[in-house]
N, C-alpha and C positions, 0 to 999 in steps of 0.2 A: 504494500500500500504506500502510495506517495503522499506527501503533505504539500499543499499549496500555501505559500506564505506571500502575503501582499504587504509591501512596505511602502506606505504612503505618508511621509512626514507632513505633508500639506494639510491644513485644516479644511480645505475646500473638498467637497465631495468629488469622487471620480466620475467622469462622464459615463453615460450608458455605453454598453458594449454590444456589438452585433456580430453574430456568426456569419461567415461568408465562405461558400464553397467556390473555388476556382476550378471550372470544368472545361476541359479541352478534349473534345472527341471521346475516344474510348479509354483515354488515360485515367487513372484513379484521380479523383478530385483532391485538391489541396484545401484543407479547412484552415482558415485564419480567423483571428479576432480583430475587429476594428472598433476602436474607441471613439466616441463622439458621433456626430452625424454621419450617416452612410452616404458616401459620394456616388455620383453617377459612374465614375471610372476610378480604378485603382492602379497603382504601379507596383508590380511584384516580380521579382526575379528577372528584371530587365524587360518586362512586357507590360503592355497596357491591357487591363481587363475592364469590360463594360457590364453594368447591371443589365439583367435581362427581364426583370419583373417576375421571374420564376422563383420558387422557394422549395426547399427540402424540409421534410418533417423531421425534427430532431429527436422525436420520441420523448418520453418522460415529461410530457406536458411543458416543454420548454418553448421559447419563441421560435418561429420559423427561421431557417437558415437561408439567407439570400444567395442566389446563384449569379455568378459573374462568368463571362466567357471572353476569350481573346478578342480584342478589337480588330476589326478588319482594316 
């Protein structure tokens, strides 16, 4: 079992976080966490990814995971 430790010395609350799946064809999706507002595009691993409006069900009654695909 692993332990997650959040070290936030600031008294300000942390921004909301959103789960994002980066999906490219038949390759396994890469799941990342985005803090703050969810943008229309993301830069990750030297590529630009665009929001599709699709979502994945995270299970366990969590919020939906946004799907992003490579920008053409």
